[in-house]
C-alpha positions in Angstrom: 18.8 -20.4 -40.4 16.4 -22.6 -38.9 17.0 -26.0 -39.4 14.7 -28.0 -42.0 13.7 -30.4 -38.9 12.2 -27.2 -37.3 8.2 -26.7 -37.4 8.6 -23.7 -35.5 8.9 -20.2 -37.5 12.3 -18.8 -36.0 12.1 -14.8 -36.1 14.9 -13.2 -35.9 17.3 -11.5 -33.4 15.8 -8.7 -31.6 17.4 -5.5 -32.9 17.9 -3.7 -29.4 21.2 -3.3 -29.7 24.1 -3.7 -32.7 26.4 -7.3 -33.1 29.4 -7.0 -31.1 32.1 -9.1 -29.5 30.0 -8.7 -26.2 26.4 -10.1 -27.8 26.5 -12.3 -24.8 26.4 -9.7 -22.5 23.1 -8.6 -23.7 22.1 -10.6 -20.3 25.0 -10.2 -18.9 23.4 -9.5 -15.6 20.6 -12.4 -15.7 23.9 -14.5 -16.8 25.7 -13.6 -13.6 22.8 -14.0 -11.3 21.7 -16.9 -12.5 25.6 -18.4 -11.6 25.0 -17.1 -8.5 21.9 -18.6 -7.2 21.8 -22.0 -5.3 20.2 -23.5 -8.9 20.1 -27.5 -9.1 22.8 -29.0 -11.3 20.7 -31.7 -13.0 22.0 -34.0 -15.7 19.2 -34.6 -18.4 19.5 -37.8 -20.1 17.5 -38.0 -23.0 17.5 -39.9 -26.1 19.6 -38.6 -28.7 20.1 -35.6 -25.6 23.6 -34.4 -24.5 24.7 -34.5 -20.9 24.2 -30.4 -20.1 24.6 -29.1 -16.8 21.6 -26.7 -16.3 21.9 -23.5 -14.0 18.3 -22.1 -13.5 16.3 -19.2 -12.4 13.1 -17.6 -12.6 11.9 -14.3 -12.0 8.3 -12.0 -12.3 8.4 -9.7 -16.0 6.5 -7.3 -14.3 4.7 -7.6 -17.6 1.2 -7.5 -16.0 2.2 -5.3 -12.2 -0.7 -3.5 -10.5 -3.5 -4.9 -13.0 -5.4 -6.7 -10.2 -5.0 -3.5 -8.5 -6.3 -1.2 -10.8 -8.9 -4.0 -12.4 -10.2 -3.9 -8.4 -10.6 0.1 -7.9 -12.8 -0.4 -11.4 -15.1 -2.8 -10.1 -15.1 -1.0 -6.6 -15.4 2.7 -8.3 -18.4 1.1 -10.8 -20.3 -0.4 -7.3 -19.7 3.1 -5.8 -20.9 5.4 -8.9 -23.4 2.7 -9.6 -22.1 2.2 -13.1 -21.8 -0.6 -14.7 -19.0 -0.8 -17.6 -16.5 0.3 -14.9 -17.5 -3.2 -13.2 -17.5 -4.8 -16.3 -14.1 -3.2 -17.2 -12.8 -4.5 -13.7 -13.8 -7.6 -14.3 -12.0 -8.1 -17.5 -9.2 -6.4 -15.9 -9.2 -9.3 -13.2 -9.9 -11.9 -15.8 -6.2 -11.0 -17.3 -4.3 -10.8 -13.9 -6.1 -14.5 -13.1 -4.6 -15.3 -16.8 -1.2 -13.7 -16.1 -1.0 -15.8 -12.5 -2.4 -18.7 -14.1 1.2 -20.3 -16.0 4.6 -21.0 -16.1 7.7 -20.3 -17.4 8.7 -23.7 -18.8 12.0 -25.5 -18.2 13.6 -25.9 -21.4 14.7 -29.0 -22.1 17.2 -28.3 -25.0 20.2 -30.2 -26.3 22.5 -27.9 -27.9 25.3 -28.0 -30.1 27.9 -25.4 -31.3 30.6 -26.1 -33.9 33.4 -24.0 -35.8 34.3 -23.6 -39.1 37.9 -23.6 -37.8 39.2 -24.4 -34.2 42.9 -22.7 -35.1 42.6 -19.6 -36.9 45.1 -17.5 -37.8 44.9 -13.5 -35.8 42.1 -12.1 -38.5 40.9 -14.6 -39.6 37.2 -14.7 -39.1 35.3 -18.3 -37.9 31.9 -18.6 -38.6 29.6 -20.3 -35.4 26.7 -22.1 -35.9 24.5 -23.2 -32.7 21.4 -25.8 -33.0 19.2 -25.6 -29.9 16.7 -28.9 -30.2 13.8 -29.2 -28.3 14.1 -32.4 -26.1 11.2 -32.1 -23.7 7.5 -32.3 -23.8 6.3 -29.2 -23.6 6.1 -26.5 -26.2 8.6 -23.2 -26.0 6.0 -20.3 -26.9 8.9 -17.7 -26.5 12.1 -18.7 -26.7 15.4 -16.5 -26.9 18.8 -17.7 -26.9 21.8 -15.6 -26.4 25.6 -17.4 -26.6 27.9 -17.0 -24.3 30.6 -15.4 -27.0 33.9 -14.8 -25.6 35.1 -11.7 -24.4 38.2 -11.3 -26.4 36.4 -12.3 -30.1 34.5 -9.7 -32.2 31.5 -10.4 -34.2 31.6 -9.4 -37.5 28.7 -10.6 -39.1 25.3 -11.9 -37.5 23.8 -11.5 -33.8 24.9 -14.5 -32.1 21.3 -14.3 -30.5 18.0 -15.8 -32.0 14.1 -15.5 -31.3 11.5 -17.9 -32.0 9.7 -20.7 -30.5 9.9 -24.2 -30.1 7.4 -27.6 -30.0 9.0 -31.1 -29.4 11.1 -32.1 -31.2 11.8 -29.5 -33.1 15.2 -27.4 -33.6 15.9 -23.4 -34.6 19.9 -22.8 -35.8 21.5 -19.5 -36.0 25.1 -18.5 -37.2 27.7 -15.8 -36.7 31.0 -14.5 -37.9 34.1 -13.8 -35.2 37.2 -12.6 -36.3 39.8 -14.2 -34.3 42.5 -12.9 -32.1 45.2 -13.8 -30.2 45.0 -16.4 -27.5 42.7 -19.5 -26.0 39.3 -18.2 -26.6 36.6 -20.8 -24.8 32.8 -19.8 -24.9 30.7 -18.9 -22.1 27.7 -21.1 -21.6 24.6 -20.8 -24.0 22.0 -18.3 -22.1 18.7 -19.5 -22.7 15.2 -16.9 -21.9 12.0 -18.5 -21.9 8.6 -17.2 -20.7 5.2 -18.2 -20.4 2.3 -17.7 -22.5 1.4 -14.3 -21.0 4.4 -12.8 -20.6 4.4 -12.5 -16.6 6.9 -14.9 -15.8 10.5 -15.8 -17.3 12.9 -18.3 -16.6 17.1 -18.3 -17.7 19.0 -21.3 -18.0 22.6 -21.9 -18.9 23.4 -24.6 -21.2 26.9 -25.4 -21.5 27.6 -26.5 -25.0 32.0 -27.0 -24.8 34.0 -24.9 -27.5 36.9 -23.4 -27.5 39.7 -22.2 -30.5 43.4 -21.7 -29.9 44.9 -18.6 -32.4 48.2 -19.1 -32.1 50.5 -16.3 -34.4 53.4 -17.7 -36.2 56.4 -15.5 -35.0 58.2 -13.9 -37.9 61.9 -12.4 -36.9 61.9 -8.6 -36.6 66.1 -8.1 -37.4 68.9 -7.2 -36.1 67.9 -5.9 -33.2 70.2 -3.6 -31.4 71.9 -4.5 -28.5 73.6 -3.1 -25.7 77.0 -4.9 -24.1 76.1 -6.5 -21.5 76.7 -10.3 -22.9 77.6 -13.7 -21.4 80.7 -15.7 -21.8 79.3 -17.4 -25.2 80.1 -16.5 -28.3 77.1 -14.4 -30.3 76.5 -11.9 -32.4 77.1 -8.4 -29.6 81.0 -6.7 -30.4 82.6 -6.4 -26.9 85.7 -5.0 -26.3 87.4 -8.3 -25.2 90.2 -10.0 -27.8 89.5 -13.1 -29.3 87.7 -14.7 -32.2 85.6 -12.5 -34.5 85.8 -10.9 -38.0 86.5 -7.4 -36.6 90.3 -6.2 -36.1 91.1 -5.4 -32.5 94.8 -5.3 -31.5 98.1 -6.7 -32.1 100.4 -8.7 -29.7 104.0 -10.6 -29.6 103.9 -13.8 -30.9 102.9 -16.7 -28.3 104.4 -20.2 -29.3 101.1 -22.4 -30.2 99.5 -19.0 -31.9 97.7 -20.3 -34.9 99.4 -19.1 -38.1 96.7 -17.7 -39.9 96.2 -15.3 -37.1 99.9 -14.0 -37.2 101.1 -10.3 -39.2 102.8 -11.4 -41.7 103.0 -7.7 -43.3 104.6 -6.4 -40.0 107.1 -9.5 -40.4 108.0 -8.2 -43.1 108.7 -4.6 -42.6 110.1 -5.2 -39.3 111.0 -9.1 -39.0 109.1 -9.3 -35.8 106.4 -11.8 -35.1 103.2 -10.3 -33.9 99.5 -11.8 -33.9 96.5 -10.2 -34.6 93.1 -10.2 -32.2 89.6 -10.2 -33.7 87.4 -7.7 -31.6 85.4 -11.0 -29.7 81.7 -11.4 -30.8 79.6 -13.1 -27.7 76.0 -13.9 -26.9 73.7 -11.6 -24.7 70.7 -12.8 -22.6 67.2 -10.8 -23.0 64.0 -10.5 -21.6 61.2 -9.4 -22.7 58.9 -7.1 -20.4 55.2 -6.7 -22.2 53.4 -3.4 -20.6 49.7 -5.4 -20.2 48.5 -4.0 -17.1 45.0 -2.5 -17.7 45.9 1.1 -18.7 47.8 -0.2 -21.8 45.3 -1.4 -23.2 44.5 1.8 -25.1 44.4 2.0 -29.2 43.8 5.2 -31.2 40.5 4.2 -32.6 38.0 1.7 -31.3 38.7 -0.9 -33.9 42.5 -0.5 -34.3 44.7 -3.1 -32.2 45.6 -2.3 -28.2 49.0 -1.4 -27.9 49.4 -4.6 -25.7 49.1 -6.3 -29.1 51.2 -4.4 -30.6 53.4 -4.9 -27.9 53.2 -8.7 -28.5 53.5 -8.8 -32.0 56.8 -6.7 -32.0 57.9 -9.1 -29.0 57.1 -12.2 -31.5 59.3 -10.7 -33.8 62.5 -9.9 -31.3 61.9 -13.3 -29.9 62.6 -15.1 -33.4 65.2 -12.6 -34.3 67.2 -12.8 -31.0 67.1 -16.5 -30.9 68.3 -17.3 -34.7 71.0 -14.4 -33.3 72.3 -17.0 -30.8 71.2 -15.1 -27.6 69.3 -16.6 -24.9 65.5 -14.9 -24.6 63.1 -14.9 -21.6 59.9 -13.5 -21.6 57.9 -11.5 -18.9 54.7 -9.9 -18.2 54.0 -6.3 -16.5 50.9 -7.8 -15.4 48.8 -8.5 -12.6 48.7 -12.2 -13.8 52.3 -13.6 -13.0 53.8 -14.7 -16.4 58.0 -15.9 -16.7 59.7 -17.7 -19.1 63.2 -18.4 -18.4 65.9 -17.0 -20.5 66.6 -20.1 -23.0 67.6 -21.4 -26.4 66.8 -23.8 -28.8 63.8 -25.0 -30.9 61.9 -26.4 -27.4 62.4 -23.1 -25.9 61.5 -21.4 -29.1 58.0 -23.3 -29.1 57.7 -22.4 -25.4 58.1 -18.8 -26.1 55.6 -18.6 -29.1 53.0 -20.6 -26.7 53.5 -17.8 -24.0 53.1 -15.5 -26.0 50.1 -16.7 -27.9 48.2 -17.9 -24.6 49.8 -16.9 -21.6 46.2 -15.5 -19.6 48.7 -12.7 -18.3 48.8 -11.7 -22.2 45.7 -12.1 -23.2 43.5 -9.7 -25.6 41.2 -8.0 -22.8 43.0 -7.2 -19.7 42.6 -8.4 -16.2 40.6 -7.2 -13.2 43.2 -7.9 -10.5 45.0 -4.9 -9.1 48.6 -4.7 -10.1 51.2 -3.8 -7.2 54.5 -2.4 -8.8 56.6 -2.9 -5.5 55.7 -7.0 -5.6 56.5 -7.0 -8.7 59.5 -5.3 -9.1 61.0 -7.4 -6.2 60.0 -10.9 -7.6 61.5 -9.5 -10.9 64.5 -8.8 -9.9 65.0 -12.1 -7.9 64.4 -13.9 -11.4 66.2 -11.9 -13.7 69.9 -13.3 -14.2 72.7 -11.1 -13.1 74.0 -10.9 -16.9 70.5 -10.0 -18.4 69.4 -7.0 -20.4 65.9 -5.9 -20.9 63.4 -5.5 -23.5 60.6 -3.1 -22.5 57.6 -2.9 -24.5 55.4 -0.3 -23.4 52.8 1.9 -24.7 54.0 4.6 -21.4 50.6 5.7 -21.2 51.7 6.7 -17.5 54.8 7.5 -15.4 55.3 3.4 -13.3 56.4 2.3 -16.8 58.5 5.5 -17.1 59.7 4.7 -13.0 60.0 1.0 -13.5 62.2 1.1 -16.7 64.5 3.4 -14.6 64.4 1.1 -11.7 65.9 -2.3 -13.2 68.4 -0.1 -15.2 69.5 1.2 -11.8 69.9 -2.2 -10.8 72.6 -3.0 -13.7 70.8 -4.2 -16.3 70.7 -2.0 -19.2 67.0 -1.7 -20.3 65.9 -0.6 -24.0 62.2 0.8 -23.8 60.6 -0.4 -27.1 56.7 1.8 -27.8 53.9 1.8 -30.0 52.6 5.0 -30.6 48.3 4.7 -29.3 48.2 8.3 -29.6 46.4 10.6 -31.9 45.4 14.2 -32.1 41.9 14.9 -33.4 41.0 16.8 -29.9 42.4 18.7 -27.3 43.0 16.2 -24.6 44.6 13.7 -27.3 47.2 16.1 -28.5 47.5 16.5 -24.5 48.3 12.7 -24.3 50.4 12.7 -27.1 52.4 15.3 -25.9 52.7 13.2 -22.6 54.5 10.7 -23.6 56.9 12.7 -25.3 57.8 13.8 -22.8 58.3 10.2 -21.1 60.2 9.5 -23.9 62.5 12.7 -23.8 63.0 11.7 -20.3 64.1 8.4 -20.7 66.7 9.1 -23.4 68.2 11.5 -21.1 68.5 9.4 -18.2 70.5 7.3 -21.1 67.9 4.7 -21.5 67.5 3.7 -25.5 64.3 4.3 -26.1 62.3 4.4 -29.9 59.1 4.0 -30.9 56.4 3.3 -33.9 53.3 3.7 -35.1 51.8 3.8 -38.9 55.6 2.4 -39.2 56.4 -1.5 -38.7 58.0 -2.7 -35.9 60.8 -3.8 -38.0 61.2 -0.5 -40.0 61.6 1.1 -36.5 64.5 -0.6 -35.5 66.3 -0.3 -38.2 65.7 3.3 -38.2 67.2 3.1 -34.6 70.1 1.2 -35.1 71.9 3.8 -37.6 70.6 6.6 -35.4 72.2 4.6 -32.2 75.2 3.5 -34.4 76.4 7.3 -35.0 
């Protein structure tokens, strides 16, 4: 939608592609080349104009490629065969060639502002983005195309993030689009302005900075009573042990010792035998738990293009587990199986809860899109083992798409840290290849269970429902 002050008619954006989360990629090659050129970095101070750092690159569009040669060939042929019509046609072509060479693409002097309807949305919320570009220069822009730098993790759901128009000095153009918020911090890339001369022979690409960001931090909800294993700390908690002490479940009886509390005396036995004995209860202790989320590139899989990835499902489930474990008195840490280092040492308390929430929401290792860096399994394992407390057990969230995840679970378990694998199911059964992938994943789950490692999966059911079903099965 054009700004009321604009005297230029704003045309709809080019329809050569659908509006997606990568609308900015339509000129991705131009932007990459723009940033690698040793172009000028200047600050433009104009009346009412912000100071933008501009990266410019001018290229030939080759629209009139060969026109001069064809014109000269026609003139030469007309002279050779003595045909004035051919000479005249060649002269017209030569005129077009001269016209194409005469102009130059203007360097746009644009004041760009970008506003968002919500800077702190919830995941899944739709955020409206409004971009306004005003021509604050003295030259008219007869052919101007603007493409906004939408963050890779956001999907455009309404309206293209681009516009094509012409702007006279002092006029402006405004366009709007809507993105769907996703977990994490998202920062817009520079807006790309493409200008051409009147003949379309030369094109200039300019990247204009208009810093804009949104932070999408979901609230963590408890995921129910997670089934932890017997590796515990010396602190009181909720995990039953084989140690007698304070608790609610009967453990054993022993001879009465001076100083034992009266409420612990077995008065029924005293009435039957006349002997004093003390009842010991099964002591409950807290656990140290580290949540590991598989965020390698191969884990960014989904059942269909519109579904959430397995990494997103794992992060959401880890958030529920984090809240549930902290509420139960356990010490909880967070790590990512990723090329990017991510480590939150186990802890407890409200400050630690806030740090965990921030880690799961904004840490680059758990971003909605995969990292381009290479993952080294041996290096990650050595670093993880050095950090892992001796009394810690591991909840490993992974879609089990390859043998690497299985091998890591076995290695960590073999070093004395009890491992429970929690696996979102991203597979489908529509094609033979997809059915084979699903079969291989089920085989990995069976192999882990056969090796003594607890493993549960969830698909259409919610994560808490899958945990409740597995708890009933494991307690039998």
